[in-house]
Backbone as CSV, one residue per row, in Angstrom:
resi,resn,N_x,N_y,N_z,CA_x,CA_y,CA_z,C_x,C_y,C_z
1,MET,-11.857,-27.664,-23.813,-11.430,-26.535,-23.003,-11.482,-26.952,-21.546
2,THR,-10.421,-26.673,-20.830,-10.383,-27.046,-19.430,-10.954,-25.933,-18.565
3,ASP,-11.432,-26.316,-17.399,-12.018,-25.354,-16.463,-11.247,-25.489,-15.158
4,HIS,-10.484,-24.466,-14.819,-9.662,-24.494,-13.618,-10.044,-23.363,-12.695
5,ALA,-10.020,-23.666,-11.405,-10.182,-22.595,-10.422,-8.905,-21.762,-10.472
6,SER,-9.024,-20.480,-10.455,-7.875,-19.607,-10.535,-7.150,-19.569,-9.206
7,ARG,-5.843,-19.728,-9.270,-5.029,-19.582,-8.073,-4.753,-18.105,-7.874
8,LYS,-4.782,-17.681,-6.616,-4.536,-16.272,-6.342,-3.122,-15.876,-6.711
9,ASP,-2.179,-16.833,-6.690,-0.796,-16.513,-6.989,-0.458,-16.683,-8.466
10,SER,-1.440,-16.943,-9.292,-1.205,-17.143,-10.714,-0.867,-15.816,-11.392
11,PRO,0.297,-15.730,-12.033,0.636,-14.494,-12.744,-0.395,-14.144,-13.821
12,LEU,-0.922,-15.152,-14.500,-1.900,-14.889,-15.556,-3.179,-14.290,-14.984
13,THR,-3.649,-14.799,-13.849,-4.861,-14.259,-13.235,-4.662,-12.799,-12.841
14,GLU,-3.513,-12.484,-12.272,-3.228,-11.101,-11.892,-3.211,-10.189,-13.121
15,ILE,-2.555,-10.642,-14.171,-2.430,-9.826,-15.383,-3.768,-9.676,-16.098
16,THR,-4.534,-10.770,-16.197,-5.834,-10.660,-16.860,-6.777,-9.777,-16.058
17,SER,-6.698,-9.833,-14.744,-7.533,-8.952,-13.916,-7.233,-7.489,-14.205
18,LYS,-5.944,-7.137,-14.275,-5.561,-5.758,-14.613,-6.121,-5.356,-15.971
19,ALA,-5.961,-6.245,-16.957,-6.411,-5.947,-18.321,-7.920,-5.752,-18.378
20,ILE,-8.657,-6.630,-17.734,-10.117,-6.558,-17.748,-10.604,-5.291,-17.050
21,GLU,-9.943,-4.925,-15.966,-10.333,-3.724,-15.227,-10.218,-2.450,-16.070
22,ILE,-9.314,-2.438,-17.059,-9.193,-1.258,-17.917,-9.938,-1.430,-19.238
23,GLY,-10.725,-2.516,-19.349,-11.578,-2.705,-20.515,-10.946,-3.425,-21.687
24,ALA,-9.835,-4.092,-21.467,-9.168,-4.808,-22.556,-9.845,-6.149,-22.837
25,SER,-9.763,-6.569,-24.080,-10.307,-7.865,-24.475,-9.199,-8.815,-24.946
26,GLU,-7.974,-8.311,-24.994,-6.837,-9.127,-25.427,-5.588,-8.710,-24.668
27,LEU,-4.644,-9.634,-24.630,-3.311,-9.367,-24.104,-2.302,-9.756,-25.172
28,GLU,-1.201,-9.077,-25.198,-0.082,-9.460,-26.053,1.146,-9.495,-25.158
29,ILE,1.850,-10.613,-25.200,3.010,-10.800,-24.337,4.189,-11.169,-25.223
30,GLU,5.240,-10.348,-25.171,6.401,-10.610,-26.005,7.677,-10.398,-25.216
31,ASN,8.697,-11.157,-25.591,9.992,-11.030,-24.954,10.799,-9.987,-25.698
32,LYS,11.308,-9.026,-24.942,12.141,-7.984,-25.540,13.238,-7.618,-24.552
33,ASP,14.472,-7.752,-24.990,15.632,-7.366,-24.187,15.639,-8.012,-22.803
34,GLY,15.246,-9.295,-22.733,15.288,-10.022,-21.472,14.097,-9.807,-20.561
35,TYR,13.051,-9.184,-21.070,11.841,-8.929,-20.288,10.620,-9.441,-21.034
36,GLU,9.625,-9.912,-20.286,8.322,-10.215,-20.857,7.521,-8.924,-20.752
37,GLU,7.224,-8.321,-21.885,6.454,-7.082,-21.909,5.005,-7.436,-22.191
38,ILE,4.111,-6.922,-21.365,2.705,-7.318,-21.408,1.850,-6.098,-21.716
39,PHE,1.062,-6.237,-22.794,0.211,-5.151,-23.268,-1.246,-5.572,-23.199
40,ALA,-2.089,-4.723,-22.663,-3.537,-4.914,-22.691,-4.030,-4.249,-23.965
41,MET,-4.831,-4.955,-24.750,-5.263,-4.472,-26.060,-6.780,-4.308,-26.104
42,GLN,-7.223,-3.236,-26.752,-8.644,-3.033,-27.010,-8.769,-2.242,-28.307
43,GLY,-9.447,-2.805,-29.274,-9.668,-2.111,-30.537,-8.385,-1.732,-31.260
44,GLY,-7.363,-2.590,-31.185,-6.111,-2.332,-31.889,-5.161,-1.391,-31.161
45,ILE,-5.552,-0.918,-29.989,-4.701,-0.022,-29.208,-4.203,-0.785,-27.989
46,GLY,-2.902,-0.693,-27.734,-2.319,-1.411,-26.614,-1.722,-0.492,-25.571
47,PHE,-1.818,-0.938,-24.314,-1.254,-0.216,-23.181,-0.358,-1.174,-22.411
48,ALA,0.867,-0.767,-22.138,1.757,-1.600,-21.336,1.210,-1.659,-19.911
49,ILE,1.016,-2.881,-19.404,0.495,-3.019,-18.039,1.469,-3.745,-17.124
50,ALA,2.494,-4.385,-17.688,3.470,-5.081,-16.855,4.736,-5.354,-17.661
51,ARG,5.834,-5.506,-16.927,7.119,-5.852,-17.528,7.838,-6.732,-16.514
52,LEU,8.032,-7.998,-16.876,8.643,-8.966,-15.969,10.005,-9.385,-16.501
53,GLU,10.994,-9.406,-15.641,12.289,-9.922,-16.060,12.092,-11.387,-16.437
54,ALA,12.498,-11.754,-17.644,12.190,-13.073,-18.202,12.741,-14.226,-17.376
55,SER,13.804,-14.010,-16.626,14.421,-15.090,-15.862,13.780,-15.309,-14.493
56,THR,12.806,-14.485,-14.115,12.180,-14.635,-12.795,11.200,-15.801,-12.771
57,GLU,10.908,-16.259,-11.564,9.939,-17.344,-11.395,8.557,-16.924,-11.901
58,GLU,8.170,-15.683,-11.646,6.864,-15.189,-12.083,6.730,-15.254,-13.606
59,ALA,7.755,-14.816,-14.330,7.717,-14.852,-15.802,7.718,-16.292,-16.310
60,THR,8.490,-17.150,-15.672,8.534,-18.566,-16.061,7.174,-19.218,-15.859
61,LEU,6.540,-18.960,-14.712,5.204,-19.511,-14.454,4.179,-18.990,-15.460
62,LEU,4.280,-17.714,-15.806,3.370,-17.130,-16.791,3.501,-17.840,-18.133
63,ARG,4.734,-18.001,-18.610,4.944,-18.687,-19.897,4.432,-20.118,-19.854
64,GLU,4.721,-20.839,-18.764,4.244,-22.221,-18.629,2.724,-22.285,-18.704
65,GLU,2.064,-21.368,-18.014,0.602,-21.344,-18.016,0.065,-21.048,-19.419
66,LEU,0.689,-20.118,-20.119,0.256,-19.772,-21.482,0.428,-20.953,-22.433
67,TYR,1.552,-21.668,-22.333,1.761,-22.849,-23.181,0.704,-23.920,-22.894
68,LYS,0.379,-24.134,-21.619,-0.637,-25.137,-21.261,-2.009,-24.763,-21.813
69,ILE,-2.363,-23.492,-21.712,-3.672,-23.047,-22.211,-3.734,-23.217,-23.726
70,GLU,-2.672,-22.867,-24.416,-2.651,-23.013,-25.880,-2.813,-24.479,-26.266
71,LYS,-2.128,-25.356,-25.548,-2.187,-26.792,-25.834,-3.576,-27.369,-25.574
72,SER,-4.240,-26.876,-24.521,-5.548,-27.419,-24.150,-6.702,-26.709,-24.861
73,LYS,-6.369,-25.783,-25.749,-7.364,-25.055,-26.556,-8.228,-24.109,-25.742
74,GLY,-7.740,-23.674,-24.584,-8.450,-22.663,-23.812,-8.632,-23.056,-22.369
75,ARG,-9.031,-22.081,-21.584,-9.263,-22.288,-20.157,-10.288,-21.277,-19.678
76,ARG,-11.030,-21.657,-18.666,-11.944,-20.722,-18.004,-11.297,-20.305,-16.691
77,ILE,-11.271,-19.020,-16.436,-10.695,-18.509,-15.198,-11.620,-17.457,-14.604
78,THR,-11.392,-17.150,-13.344,-12.074,-16.035,-12.707,-11.054,-14.916,-12.577
79,ALA,-11.386,-13.771,-13.167,-10.502,-12.603,-13.112,-11.367,-11.368,-12.993
80,ALA,-10.944,-10.432,-12.185,-11.694,-9.188,-11.964,-13.134,-9.482,-11.540
81,GLY,-13.315,-10.562,-10.766,-14.620,-10.887,-10.209,-15.615,-11.526,-11.162
82,ALA,-15.178,-11.936,-12.349,-16.087,-12.557,-13.320,-15.393,-13.739,-13.989
83,ARG,-16.201,-14.649,-14.530,-15.668,-15.808,-15.258,-15.331,-15.396,-16.686
84,HIS,-14.200,-15.870,-17.176,-13.754,-15.548,-18.532,-13.191,-16.788,-19.208
85,THR,-13.338,-16.836,-20.512,-12.664,-17.822,-21.331,-11.372,-17.185,-21.813
86,VAL,-10.286,-17.923,-21.701,-8.984,-17.444,-22.139,-8.496,-18.365,-23.255
87,GLN,-8.181,-17.778,-24.396,-7.622,-18.505,-25.535,-6.231,-17.942,-25.810
88,VAL,-5.282,-18.801,-26.164,-3.911,-18.365,-26.425,-3.478,-18.834,-27.799
89,GLU,-2.911,-17.911,-28.565,-2.259,-18.237,-29.832,-0.803,-17.836,-29.688
90,ILE,0.087,-18.671,-30.239,1.517,-18.408,-30.133,2.084,-18.215,-31.533
91,PHE,2.822,-17.128,-31.692,3.466,-16.800,-32.955,4.955,-16.599,-32.703
92,GLU,5.750,-16.756,-33.730,7.171,-16.488,-33.602,7.447,-15.050,-34.008
93,SER,8.254,-14.374,-33.213,8.640,-13.001,-33.501,10.133,-12.861,-33.199
94,PHE,10.921,-12.741,-34.244,12.374,-12.590,-34.103,12.985,-13.706,-33.253
95,GLY,12.532,-14.939,-33.483,13.075,-16.098,-32.787,12.525,-16.329,-31.395
96,GLU,11.594,-15.505,-30.945,10.971,-15.639,-29.626,9.481,-15.894,-29.810
97,ASP,8.853,-16.517,-28.804,7.411,-16.721,-28.862,6.679,-15.445,-28.453
98,LEU,5.680,-15.109,-29.237,4.791,-13.978,-28.970,3.433,-14.587,-28.643
99,PHE,2.875,-14.234,-27.491,1.599,-14.785,-27.048,0.499,-13.767,-27.282
100,GLN,-0.545,-14.194,-27.967,-1.750,-13.363,-28.112,-2.851,-14.074,-27.347
101,VAL,-3.400,-13.369,-26.362,-4.373,-13.927,-25.446,-5.697,-13.218,-25.623
102,THR,-6.745,-13.991,-25.881,-8.093,-13.439,-26.030,-8.876,-13.707,-24.756
103,LEU,-9.537,-12.652,-24.265,-10.336,-12.732,-23.035,-11.790,-12.503,-23.380
104,GLU,-12.653,-13.407,-22.947,-14.078,-13.250,-23.232,-14.877,-13.601,-21.986
105,GLU,-15.711,-12.655,-21.534,-16.532,-12.908,-20.352,-17.614,-13.928,-20.688
106,ILE,-17.867,-14.840,-19.757,-18.911,-15.857,-19.960,-19.986,-15.734,-18.904
Protein backbone atom coordinates (compact mmCIF):
# COMPACT_ATOMS: atom_id res chain seq x y z
CA MET A 1 0.00 0.00 0.00
CA THR A 2 1.40 3.36 -0.95
CA ASP A 3 1.36 6.40 1.30
CA HIS A 4 0.91 9.71 -0.49
CA ALA A 5 0.45 13.21 0.79
CA SER A 6 -2.91 14.40 -0.46
CA ARG A 7 -2.88 17.17 -3.00
CA LYS A 8 -5.39 19.90 -2.32
CA ASP A 9 -6.44 19.82 -5.97
CA SER A 10 -7.05 16.07 -6.00
CA PRO A 11 -10.63 15.28 -7.02
CA LEU A 12 -10.54 12.12 -4.90
CA THR A 13 -9.48 14.01 -1.77
CA GLU A 14 -12.30 16.51 -2.24
CA ILE A 15 -14.87 13.76 -2.79
CA THR A 16 -13.68 11.57 0.09
CA SER A 17 -13.72 14.59 2.40
CA LYS A 18 -17.38 15.24 1.51
CA ALA A 19 -18.24 11.57 2.04
CA ILE A 20 -16.46 11.33 5.39
CA GLU A 21 -18.08 14.53 6.64
CA ILE A 22 -21.53 12.96 6.19
CA GLY A 23 -20.46 9.69 7.84
CA ALA A 24 -19.95 7.52 4.77
CA SER A 25 -17.56 4.59 4.77
CA GLU A 26 -17.72 3.86 1.03
CA LEU A 27 -18.04 5.59 -2.31
CA GLU A 28 -19.53 4.25 -5.51
CA ILE A 29 -18.60 5.94 -8.76
CA GLU A 30 -20.29 4.98 -12.00
CA ASN A 31 -20.55 6.41 -15.48
CA LYS A 32 -24.09 7.15 -16.58
CA ASP A 33 -25.15 9.17 -19.61
CA GLY A 34 -21.74 10.84 -19.97
CA TYR A 35 -21.35 11.73 -16.29
CA GLU A 36 -19.41 10.24 -13.40
CA GLU A 37 -22.06 9.92 -10.70
CA ILE A 38 -20.63 9.72 -7.20
CA PHE A 39 -22.51 8.25 -4.26
CA ALA A 40 -21.48 8.26 -0.60
CA MET A 41 -22.55 4.96 0.98
CA GLN A 42 -23.22 3.98 4.58
CA GLY A 43 -24.98 0.79 5.64
CA GLY A 44 -26.24 0.03 2.13
CA ILE A 45 -27.78 3.48 1.68
CA GLY A 46 -26.31 5.86 -0.87
CA PHE A 47 -26.50 9.62 -1.30
CA ALA A 48 -25.46 11.41 -4.48
CA ILE A 49 -22.70 13.85 -3.55
CA ALA A 50 -21.28 14.80 -6.95
CA ARG A 51 -21.84 14.52 -10.69
CA LEU A 52 -18.93 15.26 -13.03
CA GLU A 53 -19.13 15.46 -16.79
CA ALA A 54 -17.01 12.46 -17.82
CA SER A 55 -15.02 14.39 -20.44
CA THR A 56 -13.75 17.04 -18.00
CA GLU A 57 -10.21 17.16 -16.65
CA GLU A 58 -11.52 16.68 -13.10
CA ALA A 59 -13.34 13.44 -14.01
CA THR A 60 -10.33 12.18 -15.98
CA LEU A 61 -8.00 12.86 -13.03
CA LEU A 62 -10.43 11.11 -10.67
CA ARG A 63 -10.54 7.97 -12.84
CA GLU A 64 -6.74 7.95 -13.22
CA GLU A 65 -6.30 8.21 -9.46
CA LEU A 66 -8.80 5.40 -8.83
CA TYR A 67 -7.05 3.09 -11.33
CA LYS A 68 -3.67 3.80 -9.67
CA ILE A 69 -5.02 3.07 -6.19
CA GLU A 70 -6.60 -0.20 -7.36
CA LYS A 71 -3.33 -1.25 -8.99
CA SER A 72 -1.25 -0.40 -5.91
CA LYS A 73 -3.69 -2.22 -3.58
CA GLY A 74 -4.58 0.92 -1.64
CA ARG A 75 -3.43 4.33 -0.54
CA ARG A 76 -3.35 6.40 2.62
CA ILE A 77 -4.71 9.92 2.29
CA THR A 78 -5.69 12.80 4.53
CA ALA A 79 -9.34 13.74 4.10
CA ALA A 80 -11.68 15.68 6.38
CA GLY A 81 -8.73 16.33 8.71
CA ALA A 82 -7.90 12.66 9.39
CA ARG A 83 -5.77 9.90 7.86
CA HIS A 84 -7.66 7.22 5.94
CA THR A 85 -6.89 4.07 4.03
CA VAL A 86 -8.54 4.02 0.62
CA GLN A 87 -9.13 0.73 -1.20
CA VAL A 88 -10.60 0.53 -4.72
CA GLU A 89 -12.35 -2.36 -6.44
CA ILE A 90 -13.36 -2.09 -10.09
CA PHE A 91 -16.31 -3.92 -11.59
CA GLU A 92 -17.85 -3.83 -15.03
CA SER A 93 -21.35 -2.42 -15.31
CA PHE A 94 -22.97 -2.26 -18.75
CA GLY A 95 -19.57 -2.00 -20.45
CA GLU A 96 -18.30 0.76 -18.13
CA ASP A 97 -16.08 0.57 -15.06
CA LEU A 98 -17.84 0.90 -11.72
CA PHE A 99 -15.56 1.94 -8.84
CA GLN A 100 -16.27 0.85 -5.28
CA VAL A 101 -14.11 2.75 -2.82
CA THR A 102 -13.71 1.76 0.82
CA LEU A 103 -12.69 4.42 3.34
CA GLU A 104 -11.25 3.48 6.70
CA GLU A 105 -9.88 5.89 9.30
CA ILE A 106 -6.43 4.96 10.64
